[in-house]
Structure formats: structure tokens, C-alpha cells
Biopython code that builds the backbone (N, CA, C, O; Angstrom):
import numpy as np
from Bio.PDB.StructureBuilder import StructureBuilder

atoms = [
    (1, "MET", "N", (-7.719, -10.323, -1.169)),
    (1, "MET", "CA", (-7.532, -10.137, -2.578)),
    (1, "MET", "C", (-8.762, -9.451, -3.159)),
    (1, "MET", "O", (-9.870, -9.629, -2.655)),
    (2, "SER", "N", (-8.573, -8.678, -4.205)),
    (2, "SER", "CA", (-9.684, -7.957, -4.808)),
    (2, "SER", "C", (-10.616, -8.925, -5.531)),
    (2, "SER", "O", (-10.239, -10.067, -5.790)),
    (3, "PRO", "N", (-11.837, -8.476, -5.860)),
    (3, "PRO", "CA", (-12.796, -9.353, -6.497)),
    (3, "PRO", "C", (-12.502, -9.618, -7.975)),
    (3, "PRO", "O", (-13.384, -10.091, -8.692)),
    (4, "LYS", "N", (-11.280, -9.326, -8.451)),
    (4, "LYS", "CA", (-10.917, -9.604, -9.834)),
    (4, "LYS", "C", (-10.952, -11.108, -10.069)),
    (4, "LYS", "O", (-10.849, -11.900, -9.133)),
    (5, "LYS", "N", (-11.098, -11.481, -11.317)),
    (5, "LYS", "CA", (-11.029, -12.898, -11.625)),
    (5, "LYS", "C", (-9.591, -13.376, -11.471)),
    (5, "LYS", "O", (-8.649, -12.590, -11.563)),
    (6, "THR", "N", (-9.438, -14.663, -11.239)),
    (6, "THR", "CA", (-8.112, -15.254, -11.096)),
    (6, "THR", "C", (-8.001, -16.427, -12.058)),
    (6, "THR", "O", (-9.004, -16.957, -12.536)),
    (7, "LYS", "N", (-6.777, -16.816, -12.328)),
    (7, "LYS", "CA", (-6.519, -17.994, -13.146)),
    (7, "LYS", "C", (-5.830, -19.024, -12.276)),
    (7, "LYS", "O", (-5.167, -18.675, -11.299)),
    (8, "GLN", "N", (-5.983, -20.297, -12.629)),
    (8, "GLN", "CA", (-5.305, -21.373, -11.904)),
    (8, "GLN", "C", (-4.439, -22.154, -12.866)),
    (8, "GLN", "O", (-4.755, -22.283, -14.049)),
    (9, "ILE", "N", (-3.335, -22.677, -12.337)),
    (9, "ILE", "CA", (-2.433, -23.484, -13.139)),
    (9, "ILE", "C", (-1.765, -24.515, -12.236)),
    (9, "ILE", "O", (-1.492, -24.244, -11.067)),
    (10, "ALA", "N", (-1.507, -25.685, -12.781)),
    (10, "ALA", "CA", (-0.821, -26.733, -12.024)),
    (10, "ALA", "C", (0.649, -26.360, -11.857)),
    (10, "ALA", "O", (1.231, -25.689, -12.708)),
    (11, "ALA", "N", (1.236, -26.801, -10.756)),
    (11, "ALA", "CA", (2.625, -26.454, -10.443)),
    (11, "ALA", "C", (3.594, -26.905, -11.526)),
    (11, "ALA", "O", (4.532, -26.176, -11.849)),
    (12, "GLY", "N", (3.391, -28.071, -12.084)),
    (12, "GLY", "CA", (4.277, -28.567, -13.148)),
    (12, "GLY", "C", (4.258, -27.664, -14.367)),
    (12, "GLY", "O", (5.305, -27.367, -14.943)),
    (13, "GLU", "N", (3.073, -27.229, -14.760)),
    (13, "GLU", "CA", (2.955, -26.333, -15.906)),
    (13, "GLU", "C", (3.542, -24.960, -15.577)),
    (13, "GLU", "O", (4.176, -24.334, -16.426)),
    (14, "PHE", "N", (3.329, -24.494, -14.339)),
    (14, "PHE", "CA", (3.903, -23.219, -13.925)),
    (14, "PHE", "C", (5.427, -23.274, -13.995)),
    (14, "PHE", "O", (6.070, -22.327, -14.448)),
    (15, "LYS", "N", (5.996, -24.387, -13.545)),
    (15, "LYS", "CA", (7.451, -24.547, -13.562)),
    (15, "LYS", "C", (7.994, -24.438, -14.986)),
    (15, "LYS", "O", (9.038, -23.825, -15.209)),
    (16, "ALA", "N", (7.294, -25.026, -15.939)),
    (16, "ALA", "CA", (7.751, -25.019, -17.331)),
    (16, "ALA", "C", (7.598, -23.653, -17.994)),
    (16, "ALA", "O", (8.349, -23.322, -18.912)),
    (17, "LYS", "N", (6.626, -22.854, -17.533)),
    (17, "LYS", "CA", (6.307, -21.576, -18.196)),
    (17, "LYS", "C", (6.431, -20.380, -17.259)),
    (17, "LYS", "O", (5.815, -19.342, -17.499)),
    (18, "CYS", "N", (7.210, -20.510, -16.208)),
    (18, "CYS", "CA", (7.274, -19.521, -15.134)),
    (18, "CYS", "C", (7.478, -18.084, -15.622)),
    (18, "CYS", "O", (6.676, -17.212, -15.286)),
    (19, "LEU", "N", (8.511, -17.819, -16.392)),
    (19, "LEU", "CA", (8.820, -16.446, -16.804)),
    (19, "LEU", "C", (7.720, -15.853, -17.669)),
    (19, "LEU", "O", (7.354, -14.690, -17.498)),
    (20, "LYS", "N", (7.191, -16.641, -18.594)),
    (20, "LYS", "CA", (6.103, -16.168, -19.455)),
    (20, "LYS", "C", (4.859, -15.843, -18.613)),
    (20, "LYS", "O", (4.201, -14.827, -18.836)),
    (21, "LEU", "N", (4.545, -16.714, -17.649)),
    (21, "LEU", "CA", (3.368, -16.503, -16.805)),
    (21, "LEU", "C", (3.527, -15.268, -15.924)),
    (21, "LEU", "O", (2.563, -14.533, -15.707)),
    (22, "MET", "N", (4.733, -15.037, -15.416)),
    (22, "MET", "CA", (4.952, -13.833, -14.611)),
    (22, "MET", "C", (4.723, -12.580, -15.450)),
    (22, "MET", "O", (4.126, -11.619, -14.966)),
    (23, "ASP", "N", (5.181, -12.574, -16.685)),
    (23, "ASP", "CA", (4.938, -11.435, -17.582)),
    (23, "ASP", "C", (3.449, -11.238, -17.828)),
    (23, "ASP", "O", (2.962, -10.107, -17.848)),
    (24, "GLU", "N", (2.728, -12.338, -18.015)),
    (24, "GLU", "CA", (1.274, -12.248, -18.251)),
    (24, "GLU", "C", (0.547, -11.675, -17.038)),
    (24, "GLU", "O", (-0.349, -10.843, -17.183)),
    (25, "VAL", "N", (0.933, -12.119, -15.843)),
    (25, "VAL", "CA", (0.300, -11.618, -14.617)),
    (25, "VAL", "C", (0.557, -10.119, -14.490)),
    (25, "VAL", "O", (-0.352, -9.360, -14.153)),
    (26, "GLN", "N", (1.785, -9.692, -14.756)),
    (26, "GLN", "CA", (2.116, -8.269, -14.642)),
    (26, "GLN", "C", (1.348, -7.434, -15.659)),
    (26, "GLN", "O", (0.861, -6.355, -15.321)),
    (27, "SER", "N", (1.230, -7.904, -16.883)),
    (27, "SER", "CA", (0.550, -7.108, -17.908)),
    (27, "SER", "C", (-0.972, -7.137, -17.782)),
    (27, "SER", "O", (-1.628, -6.123, -18.025)),
    (28, "SER", "N", (-1.548, -8.290, -17.403)),
    (28, "SER", "CA", (-3.011, -8.400, -17.315)),
    (28, "SER", "C", (-3.550, -7.961, -15.956)),
    (28, "SER", "O", (-4.736, -7.659, -15.827)),
    (29, "LYS", "N", (-2.674, -7.925, -14.933)),
    (29, "LYS", "CA", (-3.077, -7.598, -13.552)),
    (29, "LYS", "C", (-4.049, -8.618, -12.972)),
    (29, "LYS", "O", (-4.751, -8.328, -12.004)),
    (30, "ILE", "N", (-4.091, -9.815, -13.564)),
    (30, "ILE", "CA", (-4.959, -10.883, -13.058)),
    (30, "ILE", "C", (-4.095, -11.863, -12.256)),
    (30, "ILE", "O", (-3.142, -12.418, -12.803)),
    (31, "PRO", "N", (-4.407, -12.089, -10.965)),
    (31, "PRO", "CA", (-3.627, -13.006, -10.143)),
    (31, "PRO", "C", (-3.660, -14.432, -10.679)),
    (31, "PRO", "O", (-4.616, -14.835, -11.343)),
    (32, "LEU", "N", (-2.620, -15.183, -10.388)),
    (32, "LEU", "CA", (-2.494, -16.567, -10.827)),
    (32, "LEU", "C", (-2.323, -17.455, -9.596)),
    (32, "LEU", "O", (-1.427, -17.226, -8.783)),
    (33, "ILE", "N", (-3.175, -18.462, -9.460)),
    (33, "ILE", "CA", (-3.091, -19.404, -8.350)),
    (33, "ILE", "C", (-2.398, -20.662, -8.860)),
    (33, "ILE", "O", (-2.833, -21.270, -9.837)),
    (34, "VAL", "N", (-1.314, -21.045, -8.186)),
    (34, "VAL", "CA", (-0.575, -22.249, -8.552)),
    (34, "VAL", "C", (-1.046, -23.371, -7.638)),
    (34, "VAL", "O", (-1.037, -23.239, -6.414)),
    (35, "THR", "N", (-1.463, -24.497, -8.262)),
    (35, "THR", "CA", (-1.989, -25.622, -7.498)),
    (35, "THR", "C", (-1.040, -26.815, -7.546)),
    (35, "THR", "O", (-0.265, -26.983, -8.488)),
    (36, "LYS", "N", (-1.123, -27.625, -6.518)),
    (36, "LYS", "CA", (-0.352, -28.866, -6.459)),
    (36, "LYS", "C", (-1.338, -29.964, -6.093)),
    (36, "LYS", "O", (-1.921, -29.938, -5.009)),
    (37, "HIS", "N", (-1.529, -30.920, -6.981)),
    (37, "HIS", "CA", (-2.522, -31.991, -6.810)),
    (37, "HIS", "C", (-3.917, -31.408, -6.586)),
    (37, "HIS", "O", (-4.704, -31.938, -5.802)),
    (38, "GLY", "N", (-4.209, -30.313, -7.283)),
    (38, "GLY", "CA", (-5.524, -29.692, -7.201)),
    (38, "GLY", "C", (-5.728, -28.770, -6.010)),
    (38, "GLY", "O", (-6.775, -28.135, -5.886)),
    (39, "LYS", "N", (-4.734, -28.693, -5.132)),
    (39, "LYS", "CA", (-4.847, -27.863, -3.932)),
    (39, "LYS", "C", (-4.081, -26.548, -4.152)),
    (39, "LYS", "O", (-2.908, -26.578, -4.524)),
    (40, "PRO", "N", (-4.731, -25.397, -3.928)),
    (40, "PRO", "CA", (-4.032, -24.112, -4.101)),
    (40, "PRO", "C", (-2.837, -24.015, -3.147)),
    (40, "PRO", "O", (-2.960, -24.277, -1.951)),
    (41, "MET", "N", (-1.672, -23.631, -3.702)),
    (41, "MET", "CA", (-0.456, -23.540, -2.892)),
    (41, "MET", "C", (0.017, -22.091, -2.741)),
    (41, "MET", "O", (0.314, -21.651, -1.630)),
    (42, "VAL", "N", (0.086, -21.355, -3.839)),
    (42, "VAL", "CA", (0.553, -19.964, -3.806)),
    (42, "VAL", "C", (-0.240, -19.140, -4.803)),
    (42, "VAL", "O", (-0.846, -19.663, -5.738)),
    (43, "THR", "N", (-0.217, -17.837, -4.573)),
    (43, "THR", "CA", (-0.836, -16.900, -5.510)),
    (43, "THR", "C", (0.244, -15.967, -6.027)),
    (43, "THR", "O", (1.019, -15.405, -5.254)),
    (44, "ILE", "N", (0.287, -15.810, -7.330)),
    (44, "ILE", "CA", (1.216, -14.881, -7.959)),
    (44, "ILE", "C", (0.431, -13.604, -8.243)),
    (44, "ILE", "O", (-0.568, -13.624, -8.961)),
    (45, "LEU", "N", (0.899, -12.484, -7.669)),
    (45, "LEU", "CA", (0.214, -11.197, -7.831)),
    (45, "LEU", "C", (1.108, -10.221, -8.580)),
    (45, "LEU", "O", (2.331, -10.288, -8.464)),
    (46, "PRO", "N", (0.509, -9.314, -9.350)),
    (46, "PRO", "CA", (1.325, -8.283, -10.005)),
    (46, "PRO", "C", (1.851, -7.296, -8.977)),
    (46, "PRO", "O", (1.146, -6.933, -8.035)),
    (47, "PHE", "N", (3.093, -6.862, -9.159)),
    (47, "PHE", "CA", (3.689, -5.881, -8.256)),
    (47, "PHE", "C", (3.156, -4.509, -8.618)),
    (47, "PHE", "O", (3.103, -4.146, -9.794)),
    (48, "GLU", "N", (2.759, -3.745, -7.608)),
    (48, "GLU", "CA", (2.260, -2.393, -7.838)),
    (48, "GLU", "C", (3.053, -1.425, -6.983)),
    (48, "GLU", "O", (3.167, -1.597, -5.770)),
    (49, "GLU", "N", (3.595, -0.414, -7.625)),
    (49, "GLU", "CA", (4.358, 0.618, -6.920)),
    (49, "GLU", "C", (3.417, 1.382, -5.988)),
    (49, "GLU", "O", (2.270, 1.666, -6.334)),
    (50, "GLU", "N", (3.925, 1.706, -4.807)),
    (50, "GLU", "CA", (3.140, 2.523, -3.892)),
    (50, "GLU", "C", (3.254, 3.982, -4.316)),
    (50, "GLU", "O", (4.306, 4.427, -4.776)),
    (51, "ALA", "N", (2.177, 4.705, -4.159)),
    (51, "ALA", "CA", (2.201, 6.126, -4.484)),
    (51, "ALA", "C", (3.131, 6.845, -3.515)),
    (51, "ALA", "O", (3.095, 6.600, -2.309)),
    (52, "LYS", "N", (3.949, 7.719, -4.043)),
    (52, "LYS", "CA", (4.860, 8.475, -3.188)),
    (52, "LYS", "C", (4.095, 9.584, -2.480)),
    (52, "LYS", "O", (3.270, 10.272, -3.081)),
    (53, "VAL", "N", (4.380, 9.741, -1.202)),
    (53, "VAL", "CA", (3.743, 10.794, -0.411)),
    (53, "VAL", "C", (4.771, 11.882, -0.178)),
    (53, "VAL", "O", (5.836, 11.644, 0.393)),
    (54, "PHE", "N", (4.440, 13.067, -0.624)),
    (54, "PHE", "CA", (5.343, 14.188, -0.437)),
    (54, "PHE", "C", (5.036, 14.847, 0.907)),
    (54, "PHE", "O", (3.871, 14.974, 1.282)),
    (55, "PRO", "N", (6.081, 15.269, 1.639)),
    (55, "PRO", "CA", (5.862, 15.774, 2.995)),
    (55, "PRO", "C", (5.107, 17.098, 3.062)),
    (55, "PRO", "O", (4.478, 17.385, 4.080)),
    (56, "PHE", "N", (5.150, 17.903, 2.020)),
    (56, "PHE", "CA", (4.495, 19.204, 2.086)),
    (56, "PHE", "C", (3.109, 19.126, 1.467)),
    (56, "PHE", "O", (2.952, 18.815, 0.286)),
    (57, "GLY", "N", (2.115, 19.413, 2.285)),
    (57, "GLY", "CA", (0.740, 19.463, 1.811)),
    (57, "GLY", "C", (-0.017, 18.151, 1.889)),
    (57, "GLY", "O", (-1.191, 18.103, 1.521)),
    (58, "TYR", "N", (0.623, 17.075, 2.360)),
    (58, "TYR", "CA", (-0.090, 15.799, 2.368)),
    (58, "TYR", "C", (-1.207, 15.747, 3.412)),
    (58, "TYR", "O", (-2.080, 14.884, 3.326)),
    (59, "MET", "N", (-1.199, 16.655, 4.399)),
    (59, "MET", "CA", (-2.251, 16.686, 5.413)),
    (59, "MET", "C", (-3.328, 17.725, 5.098)),
    (59, "MET", "O", (-4.233, 17.941, 5.904)),
    (60, "LYS", "N", (-3.236, 18.367, 3.933)),
    (60, "LYS", "CA", (-4.185, 19.412, 3.565)),
    (60, "LYS", "C", (-5.618, 18.873, 3.633)),
    (60, "LYS", "O", (-5.930, 17.816, 3.083)),
    (61, "GLY", "N", (-6.463, 19.618, 4.311)),
    (61, "GLY", "CA", (-7.869, 19.242, 4.417)),
    (61, "GLY", "C", (-8.170, 18.247, 5.536)),
    (61, "GLY", "O", (-9.327, 17.868, 5.723)),
    (62, "ARG", "N", (-7.157, 17.819, 6.278)),
    (62, "ARG", "CA", (-7.373, 16.835, 7.341)),
    (62, "ARG", "C", (-7.410, 17.461, 8.727)),
    (62, "ARG", "O", (-7.747, 16.781, 9.696)),
    (63, "MET", "N", (-7.072, 18.742, 8.844)),
    (63, "MET", "CA", (-7.046, 19.403, 10.149)),
    (63, "MET", "C", (-7.808, 20.723, 10.073)),
    (63, "MET", "O", (-7.995, 21.296, 9.000)),
    (64, "THR", "N", (-8.239, 21.182, 11.237)),
    (64, "THR", "CA", (-8.841, 22.511, 11.327)),
    (64, "THR", "C", (-8.174, 23.248, 12.471)),
    (64, "THR", "O", (-7.770, 22.648, 13.467)),
    (65, "ILE", "N", (-8.065, 24.561, 12.312)),
    (65, "ILE", "CA", (-7.506, 25.407, 13.361)),
    (65, "ILE", "C", (-8.659, 26.167, 13.981)),
    (65, "ILE", "O", (-9.388, 26.878, 13.289)),
    (66, "ASN", "N", (-8.824, 26.019, 15.276)),
    (66, "ASN", "CA", (-9.889, 26.700, 15.994)),
    (66, "ASN", "C", (-9.281, 27.803, 16.839)),
    (66, "ASN", "O", (-8.615, 27.523, 17.836)),
    (67, "GLY", "N", (-9.498, 29.033, 16.462)),
    (67, "GLY", "CA", (-8.984, 30.156, 17.230)),
    (67, "GLY", "C", (-7.601, 30.593, 16.765)),
    (67, "GLY", "O", (-7.073, 30.115, 15.761)),
    (68, "ASP", "N", (-7.035, 31.516, 17.533)),
    (68, "ASP", "CA", (-5.740, 32.105, 17.220)),
    (68, "ASP", "C", (-4.641, 31.201, 17.772)),
    (68, "ASP", "O", (-4.597, 30.945, 18.975)),
    (69, "ILE", "N", (-3.753, 30.717, 16.903)),
    (69, "ILE", "CA", (-2.709, 29.805, 17.372)),
    (69, "ILE", "C", (-1.381, 30.511, 17.641)),
    (69, "ILE", "O", (-0.434, 29.880, 18.108)),
    (70, "VAL", "N", (-1.298, 31.823, 17.350)),
    (70, "VAL", "CA", (-0.046, 32.541, 17.590)),
    (70, "VAL", "C", (-0.170, 33.679, 18.585)),
    (70, "VAL", "O", (0.843, 34.206, 19.043)),
    (71, "GLY", "N", (-1.372, 34.065, 18.924)),
    (71, "GLY", "CA", (-1.581, 35.176, 19.854)),
    (71, "GLY", "C", (-1.349, 34.762, 21.297)),
    (71, "GLY", "O", (-1.234, 33.573, 21.594)),
    (72, "PRO", "N", (-1.278, 35.742, 22.198)),
    (72, "PRO", "CA", (-1.079, 35.439, 23.617)),
    (72, "PRO", "C", (-2.277, 34.692, 24.196)),
    (72, "PRO", "O", (-3.407, 34.849, 23.734)),
    (73, "ILE", "N", (-2.010, 33.876, 25.217)),
    (73, "ILE", "CA", (-3.079, 33.081, 25.828)),
    (73, "ILE", "C", (-3.510, 33.629, 27.178)),
    (73, "ILE", "O", (-4.411, 33.080, 27.812)),
    (74, "GLY", "N", (-2.870, 34.714, 27.627)),
    (74, "GLY", "CA", (-3.261, 35.315, 28.888)),
    (74, "GLY", "C", (-2.481, 34.809, 30.080)),
    (74, "GLY", "O", (-2.686, 35.309, 31.186)),
    (75, "GLU", "N", (-1.609, 33.858, 29.912)),
    (75, "GLU", "CA", (-0.773, 33.343, 30.996)),
    (75, "GLU", "C", (0.484, 34.189, 31.111)),
    (75, "GLU", "O", (1.105, 34.532, 30.105)),
    (76, "LYS", "N", (0.859, 34.527, 32.352)),
    (76, "LYS", "CA", (2.113, 35.228, 32.557)),
    (76, "LYS", "C", (3.185, 34.203, 32.886)),
    (76, "LYS", "O", (2.968, 33.292, 33.685)),
    (77, "TRP", "N", (4.336, 34.362, 32.265)),
    (77, "TRP", "CA", (5.444, 33.455, 32.557)),
    (77, "TRP", "C", (6.762, 34.167, 32.343)),
    (77, "TRP", "O", (6.846, 35.160, 31.620)),
    (78, "ASN", "N", (7.762, 33.656, 32.969)),
    (78, "ASN", "CA", (9.085, 34.240, 32.864)),
    (78, "ASN", "C", (10.039, 33.116, 32.493)),
    (78, "ASN", "O", (10.195, 32.162, 33.254)),
    (79, "ALA", "N", (10.669, 33.214, 31.353)),
    (79, "ALA", "CA", (11.555, 32.166, 30.854)),
    (79, "ALA", "C", (12.807, 32.023, 31.705)),
    (79, "ALA", "O", (13.464, 30.983, 31.664)),
    (80, "GLU", "N", (13.151, 33.064, 32.485)),
    (80, "GLU", "CA", (14.376, 32.981, 33.285)),
    (80, "GLU", "C", (14.080, 32.649, 34.748)),
    (80, "GLU", "O", (14.983, 32.707, 35.582)),
    (81, "ALA", "N", (12.856, 32.309, 35.067)),
    (81, "ALA", "CA", (12.494, 31.990, 36.447)),
    (81, "ALA", "C", (13.099, 30.662, 36.867)),
    (81, "ALA", "O", (13.253, 29.752, 36.052)),
    (82, "ASP", "N", (13.446, 30.554, 38.168)),
    (82, "ASP", "CA", (14.025, 29.315, 38.709)),
    (82, "ASP", "C", (12.954, 28.518, 39.454)),
    (82, "ASP", "O", (13.153, 28.207, 40.628)),
    (83, "ASP", "N", (11.871, 28.186, 38.850)),
    (83, "ASP", "CA", (10.786, 27.447, 39.500)),
    (83, "ASP", "C", (11.081, 25.986, 39.554)),
    (83, "ASP", "O", (10.274, 25.212, 40.068)),
]
sb = StructureBuilder()
sb.init_structure("model")
sb.init_model(0)
sb.init_chain("A")
sb.init_seg("    ")
for serial, (resi, resn, name, xyz) in enumerate(atoms, 1):
    if name == "N":
        sb.init_residue(resn, " ", resi, " ")
    sb.init_atom(name, np.array(xyz, "f"), 0.0, 1.0, " ", f" {name:<3s}", serial, name[0])
structure = sb.get_structure()
């Protein structure tokens, strides 16, 4: 979890205010820890959409081309050979 501050609430109180608390977590982006008898049981986190990755250009700047990638390489070959 990120170093953001968190809030804690008892399970009974969470049960009574569940929908309101979920809205608060989503709007404030502050996680909520639900406790039972003082022991942390679950963490409620805000949902965050993943950034969409488009297939064209997403690798830009991550590769380098060394040399000619379309020119002949000096090997002789015959596509119709029965080797």
C-alpha cells in the first residue's frame, strides 16, 4: 500500500455506514481499514482505472536498430531448394 494516510473503523460502524464510507474512500482516495475487536480485518481501497495501452507506438524509445534491417546479409539461399 502507498504511504498515504489511512483511516480505521470498527466493523459494526462500517456495517451501518457502508455505502457512505465507500463513497468517501472513492472521493478522498484514502484507504479505510475495517477492524473487528481492534484487529485489522480488511482494507477498503478506491478503485482506479488502468491506463489503456494503445498497440501503435507503445514501444517507442524502448528499442534501437543497429545496422540495416532490410538489406541483404550476404547469405545465398534458394527458397525452392529441397534441403
